[in-house]
C-alpha positions in Angstrom: 11.6 21.6 -9.0 12.8 18.3 -7.5 10.2 16.6 -5.3 10.4 15.7 -1.6 9.1 12.2 -0.9 8.0 10.7 2.4 8.2 6.9 2.1 7.2 4.6 4.9 8.9 1.2 5.0 11.7 2.5 2.7 14.2 -0.1 3.9 13.1 -2.9 1.7 10.8 -4.1 -1.1 8.6 -1.6 -2.8 9.6 1.2 -0.4 13.2 0.7 -1.1 12.6 0.5 -4.9 10.5 3.6 -4.9 13.1 5.5 -2.8 15.9 4.5 -5.2 13.8 5.5 -8.3 13.1 8.8 -6.8 16.7 9.4 -5.9 17.7 8.5 -9.5 15.2 11.1 -10.7 17.1 13.7 -8.6 14.5 13.9 -5.8 14.8 14.0 -2.1 13.6 11.0 -0.1 12.8 10.9 3.6 12.6 7.2 4.4 10.3 6.6 7.5 11.4 3.3 9.1 11.4 1.7 12.5 15.2 1.2 12.3 17.0 4.1 10.7 20.2 2.1 10.4 18.5 -0.1 7.8 18.9 2.9 5.4 22.6 3.6 6.3 23.8 2.4 2.9 21.4 4.5 0.9 22.0 7.6 3.1 25.8 7.1 2.7 25.5 6.8 -1.1 23.3 9.9 -1.4 23.8 12.0 1.6 22.2 15.1 0.0 19.1 13.2 -1.2 18.3 10.6 1.4 17.4 10.9 5.1 16.3 8.2 7.5 13.5 9.1 9.8 12.6 6.9 12.8 8.9 6.3 12.7 6.7 3.4 13.5 3.4 4.1 11.6 1.4 2.3 14.3 2.5 4.9 16.8 -0.2 7.4 15.8 1.0 10.0 18.4 4.3 10.2 16.6 3.0 10.9 13.1 2.0 14.6 13.3 5.3 15.7 15.0 7.3 13.7 12.4 5.5 15.3 9.5 5.9 18.8 11.0 9.6 18.2 11.4 10.0 17.1 7.7 8.1 20.2 6.5 10.1 22.5 8.8 13.4 21.2 7.5 12.6 20.6 3.8 9.9 23.2 3.2 7.3 20.8 1.9 6.3 17.2 1.1 5.3 16.5 -2.5 4.7 12.8 -2.4 3.5 10.5 0.5 4.0 6.8 -0.1 2.1 4.6 2.5 4.1 1.5 1.9 4.9 -0.1 5.3 3.3 -3.4 5.7 3.5 -7.2 6.1 1.5 -10.2 5.1 -0.7 -12.4 7.3 -2.1 -15.8 6.8 -4.9 -17.4 8.7 -8.5 -18.6 8.4 -11.1 -16.0 9.4 -12.2 -18.3 12.2 -8.5 -18.7 13.4 -7.6 -15.0 13.3 -7.8 -13.3 16.7 -9.1 -9.8 17.4 -5.5 -8.8 18.4 -4.0 -10.0 15.1 -6.7 -8.3 13.2 -6.3 -5.0 15.1 -2.6 -5.0 14.7 -2.9 -5.5 11.0 -5.4 -2.6 10.7 -3.1 -0.4 12.7 -0.3 -1.0 10.3 -2.2 -1.0 7.0 -5.1 1.3 7.7 -5.0 3.6 10.7 -1.3 4.5 10.3 -1.7 5.4 6.7 -4.9 7.3 7.4 -3.1 9.4 10.1 -0.3 10.1 7.7 -2.7 11.3 5.0 -4.4 13.6 7.6 -1.0 15.0 8.6 0.4 15.5 5.1 -2.8 16.6 3.2 -3.0 20.2 4.6 0.4 20.9 3.1 -0.5 19.4 -0.2 -3.8 21.2 -0.3 -2.2 24.6 0.5 0.2 24.1 -2.4 -2.5 22.7 -4.6 -0.2 20.0 -5.8 1.3 16.6 -4.8 0.4 13.0 -4.6 -0.5 10.3 -2.2 0.5 6.7 -3.1 -1.3 3.9 -1.3 0.5 0.6 -1.6 -2.4 -1.9 -1.6 -2.3 -5.3 -3.3 -4.3 -7.3 -5.7 -5.7 -8.5 -2.3 -7.3 -5.0 -2.1 -9.6 -6.0 -5.0 -10.2 -9.7 -4.2 -9.5 -12.3 -1.6 -9.2 -16.0 -1.0 -8.7 -18.6 1.7 -6.2 -17.5 4.3 -5.9 -13.9 3.3 -9.1 -12.6 4.8 -7.4 -10.4 7.4 -4.8 -9.0 5.0 -7.4 -8.3 2.4 -9.8 -6.7 4.9 -7.1 -4.1 5.7 -6.4 -3.4 2.0 -10.1 -3.3 1.1 -10.5 -0.6 3.8 -7.5 1.3 2.6 -8.8 1.3 -1.0 -12.3 2.5 0.1 -10.8 5.3 2.0 -8.5 6.2 -0.9 -11.3 6.2 -3.5 -13.2 8.8 -1.5 -10.1 10.7 -0.8 -9.3 11.0 -4.5 -12.7 12.5 -5.1 -12.2 15.0 -2.3 -8.7 16.3 -3.2 -8.9 16.3 -7.0 -10.1 20.0 -6.9 -6.9 20.9 -5.1 -4.6 19.4 -7.7 -3.6 16.4 -5.4 -3.4 13.0 -7.0 -4.2 9.7 -5.3 -2.7 6.5 -6.7 -3.7 3.0 -5.4 -1.1 0.5 -6.3 -2.2 -3.2 -6.5 0.8 -5.5 -6.9 0.6 -9.2 -7.5 3.6 -11.4 -6.4 6.8 -9.4 -6.4 10.2 -10.4 -5.2 10.1 -8.5 -1.9 10.5 -9.5 1.8 6.8 -9.9 2.2 6.9 -13.7 2.4 10.1 -13.9 4.6 9.5 -16.3 7.4 10.3 -13.7 10.1 8.0 -11.1 8.6 5.0 -13.1 7.5 2.4 -13.2 10.2 0.3 -16.3 10.8 -2.6 -17.2 13.0 -2.6 -20.6 14.8 -3.5 -23.4 12.4 -6.0 -26.0 13.4 -5.8 -27.6 9.9 -9.5 -27.4 9.5 -9.5 -25.6 6.2 -7.7 -27.3 3.4 -7.5 -24.2 1.2 -5.9 -22.3 4.1 -3.3 -25.0 4.4 -2.5 -24.6 0.7 -2.1 -20.9 1.1 0.2 -21.3 4.0 2.4 -23.6 1.9 2.4 -21.2 -1.0 3.5 -18.3 1.2 6.1 -20.4 3.1 7.6 -21.6 -0.2 7.1 -18.5 -2.2 9.9 -16.2 -0.9 12.5 -15.5 -3.5 10.7 -17.0 -6.4 8.0 -14.3 -7.0 8.0 -13.2 -10.7 7.6 -9.4 -10.2 10.6 -7.0 -10.3 10.2 -4.2 -7.7 12.5 -1.9 -9.6 10.3 -2.1 -12.8 7.2 -1.6 -10.6 8.8 1.6 -9.0 9.6 3.0 -12.4 6.0 2.5 -13.5 4.7 4.1 -10.3 6.8 7.2 -11.0 5.6 7.2 -14.6 2.0 7.0 -13.5 2.4 9.9 -11.1 4.0 12.0 -13.9 1.2 11.2 -16.4 -1.3 13.9 -17.2 -4.1 11.4 -16.5 -2.9 9.4 -13.4 -5.1 6.3 -12.9 -6.7 5.8 -9.5 -5.7 2.2 -9.5 -2.6 0.6 -10.9 -2.5 -3.3 -10.8 1.1 -4.6 -11.2 2.5 -7.8 -12.7 1.0 -10.2 -15.1 -0.5 -12.2 -12.3 -1.9 -9.1 -10.5 -3.5 -7.7 -13.7 -5.0 -11.1 -14.6 -6.4 -11.6 -11.1 -8.0 -8.2 -10.9 -9.6 -8.5 -14.3 -10.9 -12.0 -13.6 -12.4 -10.8 -10.4 -14.1 -7.9 -12.1 -15.5 -10.2 -14.6 -16.9 -12.4 -11.8 -18.4 -9.4 -10.1 -20.2 -8.4 -13.3 -21.4 -12.0 -13.9 -22.8 -12.1 -10.4 -24.6 -8.8 -10.7 -26.0 -9.4 -14.2 -27.2 -12.9 -13.3 -29.6 -11.4 -10.8 -30.0 -7.9 -12.2 -33.6 -8.2 -13.3 -34.8 -9.3 -9.9 -32.4 -7.0 -7.9 -33.7 -4.0 -9.9 -37.2 -4.9 -9.0 -36.8 -4.5 -5.2 -38.3 -1.0 -5.1 -41.8 0.0 -4.0 -44.6 -0.7 -6.5 -45.6 2.4 -8.4 
């Protein structure tokens, strides 16, 4: 049976690539976007397979009615892809509460609400999948990306627990951790930025890399989407899927650093219990 996908941010980047890959596989895609007209071309090309749904994932009150409407009209949702997002650059000291809360609404609270809305339908059918589009920044962070990584760290922590909870119901959870892929993430009008006092040199470097990085990222979203579909179809779907040579290298190097930090102090940290 062909799948029914609900993909947020389906108008560009990974969302668009995943939508196109699902359509090519013969599936039905409901693209949840703030501006449905951004999907007009895909809907026109595949009117029986693609539908644009107006949804801002930060509008939590709109999520449950939207999911109920999709299920009522299509009978089910097989795959939820929490993809909507944007980048943000700023030193921790420079990032305001408002900027941080807005980013968490988009990357954490919206996806969490969508999971809550969709999960009862998946659990009832004892099948399906939830794809959480994170980032290599969900495993590690560096100067200028504290706020962005904080939201992705939170999403990954939630998703790891979620995977353990839903496994018995036949529901898969896949956390995708891309490196630099050629999406609109670094476009000037989409990349958020805190005010810059120029205090932190490494943050200045990060700002420059983001500003000059659009259009030159090495990763191909179409190849990434094909791999995501393959991972979901695999008998043993991984919990985490780093993507791109840079993403895989960064995650592995970070894990090596974590192990090095832990083992360097292991004897003393193990000895912090009460004396027998």
